C-alpha positions as CSV (number, residue, x, y, z in Angstrom):
1,M,84.5,-52.4,76.5
2,K,86.2,-49.0,75.5
3,P,84.5,-45.8,75.1
4,V,85.0,-45.5,71.5
5,A,83.4,-49.3,70.9
6,L,80.0,-47.7,72.9
7,A,79.9,-44.4,71.5
8,S,80.5,-45.9,68.1
9,Y,77.9,-48.5,68.8
10,L,75.3,-45.7,69.4
11,R,76.0,-43.7,67.0
12,E,75.2,-46.6,64.8
13,R,72.1,-48.0,66.6
14,A,70.8,-44.5,66.9
15,A,70.9,-44.1,63.5
16,A,69.3,-46.7,61.8
17,V,66.4,-46.3,64.2
18,D,66.4,-42.4,63.0
19,N,66.6,-43.7,59.5
20,E,63.5,-46.1,60.4
21,M,61.5,-43.1,62.3
22,R,61.8,-40.9,59.0
23,R,60.6,-43.3,57.2
24,L,57.8,-44.6,59.2
25,L,56.8,-40.7,59.8
26,A,56.9,-40.1,55.5
27,R,54.1,-43.0,54.8
28,G,50.6,-41.7,54.9
29,D,48.6,-38.8,54.8
30,I,49.2,-36.9,58.2
31,P,48.5,-33.0,57.6
32,P,51.6,-31.3,57.0
33,R,51.5,-28.7,60.4
34,L,51.0,-32.0,62.2
35,R,53.5,-34.4,60.6
36,E,56.1,-31.4,61.2
37,A,54.7,-31.1,64.8
38,M,55.6,-34.6,65.3
39,A,59.3,-34.3,63.5
40,Y,59.9,-31.6,65.6
41,S,60.1,-33.1,69.1
42,L,60.8,-36.8,67.4
43,F,64.6,-36.1,65.9
44,A,65.2,-33.4,68.5
45,G,68.3,-34.7,69.9
46,G,67.5,-37.6,72.0
47,K,70.8,-40.1,73.4
48,R,68.1,-43.2,71.7
49,I,68.8,-45.0,74.9
50,R,65.4,-46.4,75.0
51,P,65.9,-48.4,71.5
52,V,69.5,-48.5,71.9
53,L,68.6,-50.8,74.5
54,L,66.3,-53.2,73.3
55,L,68.5,-53.7,69.8
56,A,71.4,-53.9,72.8
57,A,69.5,-56.9,74.6
58,M,68.4,-58.8,71.3
59,E,72.5,-58.9,70.2
60,A,73.3,-59.6,73.9
61,L,71.3,-63.2,72.9
62,G,72.9,-63.3,70.2
63,A,70.2,-62.6,67.8
64,S,70.5,-59.6,65.0
65,C,68.8,-56.6,65.7
66,E,66.9,-55.9,62.4
67,P,63.7,-57.7,63.5
68,G,63.5,-55.3,66.4
69,L,63.7,-51.9,64.8
70,P,59.9,-51.3,65.1
71,A,59.6,-51.6,68.4
72,A,62.0,-49.7,69.1
73,C,60.9,-46.8,67.2
74,A,57.6,-47.5,68.7
75,V,59.1,-47.0,72.4
76,E,61.2,-44.1,71.1
77,M,57.8,-42.6,69.9
78,I,55.8,-42.9,72.9
79,H,59.3,-41.4,75.0
80,T,59.1,-38.5,72.7
81,Y,54.7,-37.8,73.2
82,S,55.6,-38.5,76.9
83,L,57.9,-35.4,76.7
84,I,55.7,-33.2,74.4
85,H,53.6,-33.7,77.2
86,D,55.7,-33.1,80.1
87,D,56.6,-29.9,79.2
88,L,53.2,-28.4,78.5
89,P,51.7,-25.8,81.1
90,A,49.5,-28.4,82.8
91,M,52.1,-30.2,83.4
92,D,55.8,-29.6,83.9
93,D,55.4,-26.0,81.9
94,D,58.6,-26.4,80.3
95,D,59.9,-23.8,77.9
96,W,63.6,-25.7,76.2
97,R,64.5,-29.4,76.0
98,R,67.3,-30.2,74.8
99,G,68.6,-26.9,74.2
100,R,65.5,-25.5,71.5
101,P,61.9,-24.9,72.4
102,T,59.9,-27.3,73.3
103,N,56.7,-28.6,71.5
104,H,54.0,-26.3,72.9
105,R,56.1,-23.3,72.6
106,V,56.6,-23.4,68.7
107,F,53.1,-25.4,67.4
108,G,51.1,-24.5,70.1
109,E,49.8,-25.9,73.4
110,A,46.5,-27.6,71.3
111,M,49.3,-29.2,67.9
112,A,51.3,-30.6,70.5
113,I,49.3,-32.4,72.0
114,L,47.8,-33.5,69.3
115,A,51.3,-34.6,68.1
116,G,51.8,-36.5,71.5
117,D,48.3,-38.1,70.5
118,A,49.5,-39.0,67.2
119,L,53.1,-40.6,68.4
120,L,51.4,-42.6,70.7
121,T,48.4,-44.5,68.8
122,E,51.1,-44.5,65.7
123,A,53.4,-46.4,67.9
124,F,51.2,-49.2,68.6
125,G,50.8,-49.5,64.7
126,V,54.1,-49.5,63.9
127,L,55.4,-51.8,66.2
128,A,52.2,-54.1,64.9
129,S,52.3,-54.0,61.2
130,E,56.3,-53.6,61.1
131,S,57.0,-56.5,63.2
132,A,54.4,-58.4,60.9
133,A,56.5,-57.3,58.1
134,R,59.7,-58.4,59.7
135,G,58.6,-61.7,60.4
136,V,58.1,-61.5,63.9
137,P,55.9,-64.1,65.0
138,P,52.6,-63.2,65.9
139,E,52.5,-65.0,69.7
140,T,55.1,-62.5,69.8
141,I,53.8,-58.9,69.1
142,V,51.3,-59.7,70.8
143,A,53.4,-60.4,73.8
144,L,55.0,-56.9,72.7
145,V,52.0,-54.5,72.2
146,R,50.5,-56.0,75.6
147,E,54.1,-55.3,77.6
148,L,54.2,-51.6,76.5
149,A,50.4,-50.9,77.2
150,E,51.3,-51.8,80.5
151,A,54.7,-49.9,81.1
152,A,53.3,-46.7,78.9
153,G,50.2,-46.4,80.6
154,A,48.3,-46.3,83.7
155,T,50.6,-49.1,85.8
156,G,53.4,-48.0,84.1
157,M,54.9,-44.3,83.2
158,V,51.5,-42.0,83.1
159,G,50.7,-43.8,86.7
160,G,54.1,-42.5,87.7
161,Q,53.4,-39.2,86.3
162,V,50.4,-39.2,87.8
163,L,52.0,-39.5,91.9
164,D,55.0,-37.7,90.6
165,L,52.6,-34.4,90.0
166,E,50.3,-35.2,93.1
167,A,54.1,-35.3,94.9
168,E,54.7,-32.1,94.0
169,G,55.2,-30.1,96.7
170,K,54.6,-32.3,100.0
171,G,57.2,-34.5,101.5
172,V,57.8,-37.8,100.2
173,S,59.9,-40.9,101.5
174,V,62.2,-43.3,99.5
175,N,60.1,-45.6,99.6
176,E,57.9,-43.6,97.5
177,L,60.0,-41.7,95.3
178,V,61.3,-45.3,94.9
179,T,58.0,-45.9,93.2
180,V,57.5,-43.1,91.2
181,H,60.6,-43.5,89.3
182,R,60.2,-47.0,89.0
183,R,56.4,-46.0,86.8
184,K,57.2,-42.7,85.4
185,T,61.2,-43.8,84.1
186,G,61.6,-47.5,84.6
187,A,58.5,-49.3,83.5
188,L,60.0,-48.0,79.5
189,L,63.2,-49.0,80.2
190,V,62.1,-52.4,81.3
191,F,59.4,-53.1,78.7
192,C,63.4,-52.6,76.2
193,A,65.0,-54.7,77.6
194,R,62.0,-57.7,77.9
195,A,61.4,-56.9,74.5
196,G,64.5,-57.4,72.9
197,A,64.6,-60.9,74.9
198,L,61.3,-62.0,73.8
199,L,62.1,-60.5,70.4
200,A,65.4,-62.7,70.6
201,G,63.9,-66.0,71.9
202,A,64.9,-65.8,75.5
203,D,64.4,-68.5,77.9
204,A,62.9,-67.9,81.3
205,R,66.4,-67.4,83.0
206,Q,68.0,-64.7,80.8
207,L,64.0,-63.2,80.7
208,E,64.5,-62.8,84.4
209,A,67.8,-62.1,84.3
210,L,67.8,-59.0,81.2
211,T,64.3,-57.4,83.7
212,H,66.6,-57.4,87.1
213,Y,68.9,-55.7,84.9
214,A,67.0,-53.1,83.3
215,E,64.8,-52.8,87.3
216,H,68.4,-51.4,88.0
217,L,69.6,-49.6,85.1
218,G,65.8,-47.7,85.6
219,L,66.1,-46.5,88.9
220,A,70.0,-45.5,88.3
221,F,69.1,-43.7,85.2
222,Q,66.4,-41.6,87.0
223,I,68.7,-40.9,89.9
224,Q,71.1,-39.5,87.6
225,D,68.4,-37.0,86.0
226,D,67.8,-35.4,89.8
227,I,71.3,-35.1,90.2
228,L,72.1,-33.6,87.0
229,D,68.9,-31.2,87.6
230,E,70.4,-30.1,90.6
231,V,74.1,-29.8,89.7
232,G,74.3,-29.9,86.1
233,D,75.4,-27.7,83.4
234,A,72.5,-26.3,81.7
235,A,74.4,-25.8,78.1
236,K,75.2,-29.6,78.2
237,L,71.7,-30.2,79.4
238,G,69.7,-28.1,76.7
239,K,67.4,-27.0,79.7
240,P,67.8,-24.7,82.8
241,V,69.0,-26.7,86.1
242,G,67.2,-26.5,89.0
243,S,63.7,-26.9,87.5
244,D,62.5,-29.8,89.8
245,R,63.6,-27.6,93.6
246,R,61.6,-24.8,92.4
247,K,58.6,-27.2,91.5
248,G,59.2,-28.5,94.8
249,K,59.4,-32.4,93.2
250,G,60.7,-34.8,95.4
251,T,64.0,-35.9,94.3
252,F,66.7,-38.1,95.5
253,P,69.1,-35.5,96.2
254,A,66.7,-33.5,97.7
255,L,66.2,-36.4,100.0
256,L,69.4,-37.9,100.4
257,G,71.5,-35.1,99.1
258,V,73.6,-35.1,96.2
259,E,76.7,-37.4,97.2
260,A,74.6,-40.4,98.4
261,S,72.8,-40.5,95.7
262,R,75.6,-40.4,93.4
263,R,76.1,-43.7,95.8
264,E,72.7,-44.8,94.8
265,V,73.4,-44.8,91.4
266,A,76.8,-46.7,91.4
267,R,75.3,-49.3,93.7
268,L,72.3,-49.5,91.5
269,T,74.4,-49.7,88.3
270,D,76.9,-52.7,89.9
271,A,73.8,-54.3,90.8
272,A,72.3,-54.0,87.3
273,K,75.8,-55.5,86.0
274,A,75.9,-58.4,88.4
275,A,72.5,-59.3,86.8
276,L,74.0,-59.7,82.9
277,A,75.9,-63.0,84.7
278,V,73.6,-65.5,83.3
279,P,74.7,-68.6,81.1
280,G,73.7,-67.3,76.9
281,I,74.2,-63.9,77.5
282,D,76.5,-61.7,76.1
283,G,76.8,-59.0,78.8
284,G,79.9,-56.5,77.3
285,M,77.9,-53.8,75.6
286,L,74.7,-53.7,78.1
287,A,76.9,-53.7,81.2
288,A,79.0,-50.1,78.8
289,L,75.6,-48.6,78.3
290,A,74.7,-48.8,82.5
291,D,78.6,-47.5,82.9
292,Y,77.7,-44.7,80.0
293,L,74.4,-44.2,81.8
294,L,76.4,-43.6,85.5
295,T,78.9,-41.0,84.1
296,R,76.3,-39.1,81.6
297,E,76.0,-35.5,81.4
298,R,73.0,-34.8,79.8
């Protein structure tokens, strides 16, 4: 897969997700200031890796990605809510996100909390109602809602955030750090691959293969984040580097060093791509996505 093809694919699928989210956010009687705060973070220039992964998983199985747009929007809303709340003074206390002031620095802490709450809640409404409007079978919608709740909640992303907070300033082992990363970052990425598979009508073997792909990809993604926080370019990242070390967070570079961490990202990326070798999966774009995440600079 040529880089230009991947770049075009990412741009086109991200634009489709953005257009749909703008339409969804324009609906209803949302208080203007709340709508503004939600949009501020939702359209702050994110890479849209999660929704693109979901759509790419559908297309890898030969399905149209159009019925997956509600699920893609829902997962991006949940990801955005998590970033708003992560940046709060009680959490990571960050002033910058994607090259501009964090939500609470612009709208105040109370509005930032409510904007995150609104995005989280709206995500499940969008997933249920908009998927039904696009003809997704009710049993598939129920499965998606259940899996997204698990991925985003106490046993998934939120649980991972708790473990991450509790580990600050303490020594953690590699295995403990893997557990944190698989929950905090990996769980939503695994949901995306599985959601795409479920929406495309995958068989059991294909669902398992895409699950394994995303498990490896999710861990590689977070380790690469750890590396970028250590040695990345602040201008490209849109936030200061070195914040993890200053906060005493457990990271792969802190435990293994940068070069060993890079080797682990490469190993996990290879494992992710190898998992795609299952009949009925056209893994070209998913493999290209994994390679892109391996070498990304933001």
